[in-house]
Structure formats: structure tokens, C-alpha cells
C-alpha positions as CSV (number, residue, x, y, z in Angstrom):
1,M,-8.7,15.8,-14.8
2,T,-6.1,18.3,-16.2
3,T,-2.6,18.1,-14.9
4,V,-1.1,21.6,-14.4
5,D,2.5,21.9,-15.6
6,T,4.0,25.4,-15.7
7,D,7.4,27.1,-15.1
8,T,9.7,26.4,-12.2
9,D,10.5,28.9,-9.5
10,T,12.3,29.2,-6.1
11,D,10.6,28.3,-2.8
12,R,9.8,30.5,0.2
13,T,8.0,27.9,2.4
14,A,11.0,26.1,3.8
15,A,12.7,29.3,5.0
16,A,9.5,30.6,6.6
17,Q,8.8,27.5,8.7
18,P,11.4,26.2,11.1
19,P,11.6,22.4,11.7
20,P,9.3,21.1,14.5
21,A,12.3,20.2,16.8
22,A,13.5,23.8,16.6
23,L,10.2,25.2,17.9
24,P,10.0,26.1,21.7
25,P,7.9,23.6,23.7
26,P,4.7,25.7,23.9
27,M,4.6,26.0,20.2
28,R,5.5,22.3,19.6
29,L,2.6,21.4,21.9
30,R,0.3,23.7,20.0
31,E,1.4,22.0,16.8
32,I,0.6,18.5,18.3
33,V,-2.9,19.4,19.6
34,F,-3.8,20.8,16.2
35,G,-2.8,17.6,14.6
36,A,-6.4,16.9,13.5
37,A,-6.2,20.0,11.3
38,R,-3.2,18.5,9.5
39,A,-4.8,15.1,9.1
40,A,-8.0,16.7,7.8
41,S,-6.0,18.9,5.4
42,V,-4.2,15.8,3.9
43,R,-7.6,14.1,3.5
44,A,-9.1,17.1,1.8
45,A,-6.1,17.3,-0.6
46,V,-6.4,13.7,-1.5
47,R,-10.2,13.8,-2.0
48,L,-9.8,16.9,-4.2
49,R,-7.0,15.1,-6.1
50,V,-4.8,18.2,-5.8
51,A,-1.6,16.2,-6.0
52,D,-2.8,14.4,-9.1
53,A,-3.6,17.7,-10.8
54,L,-0.2,19.3,-10.0
55,G,2.5,18.5,-12.6
56,D,6.2,18.6,-12.4
57,R,6.4,22.4,-12.3
58,P,4.8,25.0,-10.0
59,A,1.3,26.1,-10.7
60,S,-0.7,29.2,-9.7
61,I,-3.6,28.8,-7.3
62,G,-6.0,29.8,-10.1
63,E,-4.7,27.0,-12.4
64,L,-4.9,24.4,-9.6
65,A,-8.4,25.6,-8.6
66,S,-9.6,25.3,-12.1
67,A,-8.1,21.9,-12.5
68,V,-9.8,20.5,-9.4
69,D,-13.0,22.6,-9.7
70,V,-12.9,24.5,-6.4
71,E,-12.7,28.1,-5.3
72,P,-9.2,29.6,-5.4
73,D,-9.1,31.3,-2.0
74,P,-10.0,28.2,0.2
75,L,-7.6,26.1,-1.9
76,R,-4.8,28.5,-1.2
77,R,-5.5,28.3,2.5
78,L,-5.5,24.5,2.4
79,L,-2.2,24.4,0.5
80,R,-0.6,27.0,2.7
81,S,-1.4,24.9,5.7
82,L,0.0,21.7,4.1
83,A,3.1,23.6,3.0
84,C,3.9,24.4,6.6
85,C,4.6,20.7,7.1
86,Q,6.4,20.2,3.8
87,I,3.4,18.7,2.0
88,F,3.6,20.9,-1.2
89,A,5.8,24.0,-1.2
90,E,5.0,27.6,-2.0
91,T,7.3,29.6,-4.4
92,E,8.3,33.2,-4.0
93,D,5.7,34.3,-6.4
94,G,2.9,32.5,-4.7
95,R,2.6,29.4,-6.8
96,F,2.8,25.8,-5.5
97,R,5.0,22.9,-6.4
98,H,5.4,19.3,-5.3
99,T,7.6,18.0,-2.5
100,E,8.6,14.4,-1.8
101,M,5.7,14.0,0.6
102,S,3.0,15.6,-1.7
103,R,4.1,13.3,-4.5
104,L,3.2,10.3,-2.3
105,L,-0.5,11.5,-2.4
106,R,-0.6,11.0,-6.2
107,E,-2.3,7.9,-7.4
108,D,0.4,7.1,-9.9
109,T,3.4,7.4,-7.6
110,A,5.3,4.2,-6.8
111,G,4.8,3.7,-3.1
112,S,1.8,6.0,-3.0
113,L,0.3,6.6,0.4
114,R,-3.0,8.0,-1.0
115,N,-5.1,5.0,0.2
116,I,-3.4,4.9,3.6
117,A,-4.0,8.6,4.1
118,L,-7.7,8.1,3.4
119,W,-8.0,5.1,5.6
120,C,-6.5,6.8,8.6
121,T,-8.9,9.7,8.3
122,E,-12.1,7.9,7.5
123,P,-15.3,9.4,9.0
124,W,-15.5,6.8,11.8
125,T,-12.1,7.8,13.1
126,W,-13.3,11.3,14.0
127,E,-15.9,9.7,16.2
128,A,-13.6,7.2,17.8
129,W,-10.5,9.3,18.6
130,P,-12.2,11.6,21.1
131,L,-13.1,8.5,23.1
132,L,-9.5,7.3,23.5
133,D,-9.5,8.1,27.2
134,R,-12.3,5.7,27.6
135,A,-10.5,3.0,25.7
136,V,-7.4,3.6,27.9
137,R,-9.5,3.4,31.0
138,T,-11.2,0.2,30.1
139,G,-8.7,-1.5,27.8
140,G,-11.4,-2.1,25.3
141,C,-12.4,-0.8,21.9
142,V,-15.0,1.9,21.5
143,V,-16.3,1.2,18.1
144,N,-18.7,-1.4,19.4
145,E,-20.1,1.2,21.8
146,I,-20.5,3.8,19.1
147,Y,-22.1,1.6,16.5
148,G,-23.6,-1.3,18.5
149,K,-21.6,-3.9,16.5
150,D,-18.0,-5.0,16.0
151,F,-15.8,-3.0,13.7
152,F,-15.8,-5.2,10.6
153,A,-19.5,-5.8,10.8
154,Y,-20.0,-2.0,10.9
155,L,-17.7,-1.5,7.9
156,H,-19.3,-4.0,5.6
157,E,-22.9,-3.4,6.8
158,D,-23.1,0.3,7.4
159,A,-20.0,2.0,5.8
160,P,-19.4,0.3,2.4
161,E,-17.3,3.3,1.2
162,S,-15.0,3.0,4.2
163,A,-14.8,-0.8,3.6
164,R,-13.7,-0.1,0.1
165,V,-11.1,2.4,1.4
166,F,-9.9,-0.2,3.9
167,D,-9.5,-2.8,1.2
168,A,-7.6,-0.4,-1.0
169,A,-5.3,0.6,1.8
170,M,-4.6,-3.0,2.8
171,T,-3.9,-3.9,-0.9
172,T,-1.5,-0.9,-1.2
173,S,0.3,-1.9,2.0
174,S,0.5,-5.6,1.0
175,R,1.8,-4.8,-2.5
176,Q,4.5,-2.5,-1.1
177,S,5.8,-5.1,1.4
178,A,5.4,-8.2,-0.8
179,T,8.6,-7.6,-2.7
180,D,10.6,-7.1,0.5
181,V,9.1,-10.2,2.1
182,A,9.9,-12.3,-1.0
183,A,13.5,-11.1,-1.0
184,F,13.9,-11.6,2.8
185,L,12.6,-15.1,3.2
186,D,15.0,-18.0,2.8
187,L,12.9,-20.9,1.4
188,D,15.7,-23.5,1.2
189,G,14.0,-26.9,1.6
190,V,10.5,-25.4,1.5
191,K,8.1,-27.1,-0.9
192,E,4.7,-25.8,0.4
193,V,3.9,-22.5,1.9
194,V,0.6,-21.1,3.3
195,D,-0.2,-17.4,3.8
196,I,-2.5,-17.2,6.8
197,G,-4.9,-14.2,6.5
198,G,-2.9,-13.1,3.5
199,G,-5.6,-10.8,2.0
200,Q,-5.4,-10.9,-1.8
201,G,-2.2,-13.0,-1.8
202,H,0.4,-10.5,-2.9
203,V,3.0,-12.0,-0.7
204,L,2.2,-15.5,-1.8
205,A,2.3,-14.5,-5.5
206,G,5.6,-12.8,-5.0
207,L,7.1,-16.0,-3.4
208,L,5.6,-18.3,-6.2
209,E,7.1,-16.0,-8.9
210,K,10.5,-16.1,-7.3
211,H,10.5,-19.8,-6.6
212,P,9.2,-21.8,-9.6
213,A,9.1,-25.1,-7.8
214,L,7.1,-23.8,-4.8
215,H,3.4,-24.5,-4.2
216,G,1.3,-22.3,-1.9
217,A,-2.1,-21.7,-0.4
218,L,-3.8,-18.5,0.6
219,L,-6.2,-18.7,3.6
220,D,-8.6,-15.8,4.2
221,L,-12.3,-15.0,4.5
222,P,-14.4,-16.2,1.5
223,Q,-15.1,-12.7,0.3
224,V,-11.4,-11.9,0.4
225,V,-10.0,-14.9,-1.5
226,A,-12.8,-14.5,-4.1
227,N,-11.0,-11.3,-5.1
228,A,-7.5,-12.7,-4.8
229,D,-4.6,-11.5,-7.0
230,P,-5.5,-12.5,-10.6
231,R,-2.2,-14.4,-10.8
232,L,-3.5,-16.9,-8.2
233,R,-7.0,-17.4,-9.6
234,D,-8.2,-19.8,-12.3
235,G,-6.4,-18.9,-15.5
236,G,-3.7,-16.9,-13.8
237,A,0.0,-17.4,-14.3
238,L,0.5,-19.0,-10.9
239,A,-2.9,-20.8,-10.5
240,S,-1.5,-24.2,-11.1
241,R,0.7,-23.9,-8.0
242,A,-1.7,-22.0,-5.9
243,T,-4.7,-23.1,-3.8
244,L,-7.3,-20.6,-2.5
245,V,-8.7,-21.6,0.8
246,P,-11.8,-19.7,2.1
247,G,-11.9,-19.7,5.9
248,D,-11.2,-18.0,9.2
249,C,-7.9,-18.6,10.8
250,R,-9.4,-17.8,14.1
251,R,-11.6,-20.8,13.8
252,E,-9.4,-23.3,11.9
253,V,-6.3,-23.6,9.7
254,P,-7.2,-26.5,7.4
255,V,-3.8,-26.6,5.6
256,E,-0.6,-28.5,6.1
257,A,2.6,-27.0,4.8
258,D,6.3,-26.7,5.4
259,L,6.1,-23.0,6.1
260,Y,3.3,-20.8,7.5
261,I,3.4,-17.1,7.1
262,I,1.4,-14.9,9.4
263,K,1.8,-11.2,8.4
264,N,0.1,-8.2,10.2
265,I,-2.9,-10.1,11.5
266,L,-1.8,-10.8,15.1
267,E,-2.7,-7.3,16.0
268,W,-6.3,-7.9,16.8
269,N,-7.4,-8.6,20.4
270,D,-5.3,-11.1,22.4
271,E,-7.8,-13.9,22.3
272,S,-7.9,-13.7,18.5
273,T,-4.1,-13.8,18.4
274,R,-4.0,-16.9,20.7
275,R,-6.6,-18.7,18.7
276,T,-4.9,-18.0,15.4
277,L,-1.5,-19.2,16.7
278,A,-3.0,-22.3,18.3
279,N,-4.8,-23.2,15.1
280,V,-1.6,-23.0,13.1
281,V,0.2,-25.2,15.6
282,A,-2.6,-27.7,15.5
283,A,-2.5,-27.9,11.7
284,A,1.3,-28.0,11.3
285,R,3.6,-31.0,11.3
286,P,6.1,-31.2,14.1
287,G,9.1,-29.1,13.1
288,A,7.2,-27.0,10.5
289,R,8.3,-23.5,10.2
290,V,6.2,-20.5,11.2
291,V,7.2,-17.0,10.3
292,V,5.3,-14.1,12.0
293,I,5.8,-10.7,10.4
294,E,4.7,-7.6,12.3
295,N,5.3,-3.9,13.0
296,L,6.8,-3.5,16.5
297,V,6.2,-0.6,18.7
298,D,9.6,-0.9,20.3
299,N,11.6,-1.2,17.1
300,S,10.0,1.6,15.0
301,P,11.8,4.8,13.9
302,S,8.5,6.5,13.6
303,S,5.5,7.5,15.8
304,F,3.3,6.0,13.1
305,T,3.4,2.5,14.6
306,T,2.6,3.8,18.1
307,A,-0.3,5.7,16.7
308,M,-1.5,2.6,14.9
309,D,-1.3,0.8,18.2
310,L,-3.8,3.2,19.6
311,F,-5.9,3.1,16.4
312,L,-6.2,-0.7,16.9
313,L,-7.2,-0.2,20.5
314,L,-10.0,2.0,19.4
315,N,-11.5,-0.1,16.6
316,V,-10.9,-3.8,17.4
317,G,-9.4,-3.7,20.9
318,G,-6.1,-4.8,19.4
319,R,-2.4,-3.8,19.7
320,K,0.9,-3.6,17.9
321,H,3.3,-5.9,19.7
322,T,6.7,-5.4,21.3
323,E,9.4,-7.9,20.6
324,E,8.8,-9.4,24.1
325,S,5.0,-9.6,23.8
326,M,5.2,-11.3,20.4
327,V,7.7,-13.9,21.6
328,A,5.6,-14.5,24.6
329,R,2.4,-15.2,22.5
330,M,4.3,-17.5,20.1
331,T,6.0,-19.4,22.9
332,E,2.7,-19.8,24.7
333,A,1.3,-21.3,21.5
334,G,4.0,-23.9,21.4
335,L,6.4,-22.2,18.9
336,N,10.2,-22.2,19.4
337,V,11.3,-18.7,18.2
338,T,14.7,-19.2,16.6
339,D,15.4,-15.8,15.0
340,I,14.1,-12.2,14.9
341,R,15.3,-9.8,12.1
342,P,14.0,-6.7,10.4
343,V,12.5,-7.3,7.0
344,N,12.6,-3.5,6.1
345,G,12.3,-0.3,8.0
346,A,8.8,-1.1,9.2
347,L,8.5,-4.8,9.6
348,H,10.2,-7.5,11.7
349,A,10.1,-11.3,11.1
350,F,9.9,-13.8,13.9
351,D,11.2,-17.2,12.6
352,S,10.0,-20.2,14.6
353,T,9.3,-24.0,14.5
354,V,6.4,-25.9,15.8
355,G,7.3,-27.5,19.2
356,A,8.7,-26.3,22.4
357,P,12.5,-26.1,22.8
358,G,14.0,-29.6,23.2
359,T,10.9,-31.3,21.6
360,P,11.9,-33.7,18.8
């Protein structure tokens, strides 16, 4: 695909569109209820690879349309809509340039949100969101009702493209947080660590790279660990200190370690959360350390986490936790929570040990 790179120019978009908070309530409400149009516009731009085609300088709509092989007029309308929310910007002479947000839709941008944008707007979401009132009324997920099977069975059996998007989005998210987690965790005295439900093992790989004497295990479903980070697999740079354990943490945790990391998997339904924590406690030595890392709905600067909370309700009957609910689940499982701290702007870590308070 050709990347368009032409002359710079001044903007007119920012001056034309007041910030959302400055709009009167009726207009703000209209903006909110038309949120689906914005989400669909982002998805369209990503699928058309407009952000990838636009270079460092503004480009005419004709140049962009040619680069992504679409008709100029509909593309202008799409970009004009996105520019109203500061995704791309229109110059005084009608060309378009990148903004900080539109650059995040490029595949080659550090911290790209391209895969996340696709995942949050996959075709199944447009069938599930209109049934949110039913999920709120019953407290259960609606995906089973729509497709006649649980969410992950639907993904892997009926929607392989969505499954690939999901895997890519989770990989992106894990890679972006792995460095922060490795920098955050104090591993003084830790010789063995296991990442429970750790996906491809980016967090584990980051910890092993930072701590040359550390050994670790990655526990996840067989099809997941089969595609683990190449650094952890046979022949990889960290393979001699890494063990790949195929399994389901909701059924068993067949690993003993000094430290168990549970990151962003206690957001499924409550029964799944309880089983996972109970299995970790059953596997661990008394006094072993367990660190749970999650997004919290009561400690988030953004509505993204609260929206994800509803997203989870729809697809798996899950939830994003509050600090109180997370501590309650951990305490109920027999963990003594000793510290709660932010890892970064999105994640909080709950440090704990196996055994109730006062237990030797």
C-alpha cells in the first residue's frame, strides 16, 4: 500500500468542533446515543487501513482514496466524521492529517490500538449490545442465547476471523503491559514464578529477561501455550528457564512456585473466578505469594473500563472488579491481601500470601 506524504498545512477541524464537555446537555446526549456511528467509523478506517496510508504530512482526499482503493466522496465523509472527535484532522484547504489518536490506528505505531479497535467492534458485538437491557435484567450473558453456545466455543467454531482478532488484541494488550509489570514487581527472594492464564507468556518472558536467575512456568489452554512467545519455546533464548504447562486453571493448577501471577483473567463469571483462586491456593505452599493484576471499575480515569465491564457481562457473564469485590474474592479463597497499588494508569496489583491472616 502506498503511504501518502505531502505538504503541511493549518487545521480547521479543532476550531470547528467544541470539546464534548462544552456542548449543552441535549447535544451531548445526542453525541452519546450516536456512539455506534463513531465506533463503526473507527472500524471502517482501520479495515481500510487509512491511518497506515496517511504519512507524516497532510494528503488530499483523492490521494488517500487512491492509496486505499475507495471512492473519494464516501471517504471524505468518513474522515470528516472522525475528525469531529479528533481522530484525523482536516486542514483549511480540505486535506487530512494525522492526530495523536489517528496514529494509534497505524499498525507500526508503538502502543497501537488497531487490534483493540477491531476487537471491540467485531460483528458479534453489534448483535449483543442491543440486548444489554436483557443482560442487566437477568444478570447473565446474552451470547449463549444468540448463538446457542458459550462465547469461546462460538469464536473458535463459528467465527474464526473474530477469534484471530481476539488473539491479536490480547497479544497487543499483553505486550503493552508486560514491560510495566516486569518493572513493577519486586521479586526479591523469588526463585520460581508461574503465570496463570498468561496467554502467550509476554509477562513471563519479560520477568525472565529482567531476572537471569529466575525460573518460570506458563499455564494456559493447550492451543494457547502451543503458540507461546518464541523466547519461551524450544530453542528460544529463555527456554532453559521456562516450562510451558497446557491446562485450564479453572480445573487445576498443577504447578508449585514462590509466586503466582494472575493477570486479567478473574473477570469471567464469579464461579470461574472462585475456582481459579481456589485452585491456586490448593497448589501453593503455605506463605506463597499470589499477585492478582486487574483493571478496576472504581479506580479508572476512563469510561473504557466501565464499558468493558458491560462488554464482559454480555459475552461471558463476567465483570470488571472494584477494589472491594476483588479483595472479597481473594479473602474468600484463603488469601491474605497485603498491598494494593497501581501498576500503571490502567492496572492495579493486589499482593497477597496463601493463608488467612494469623495463619503460620
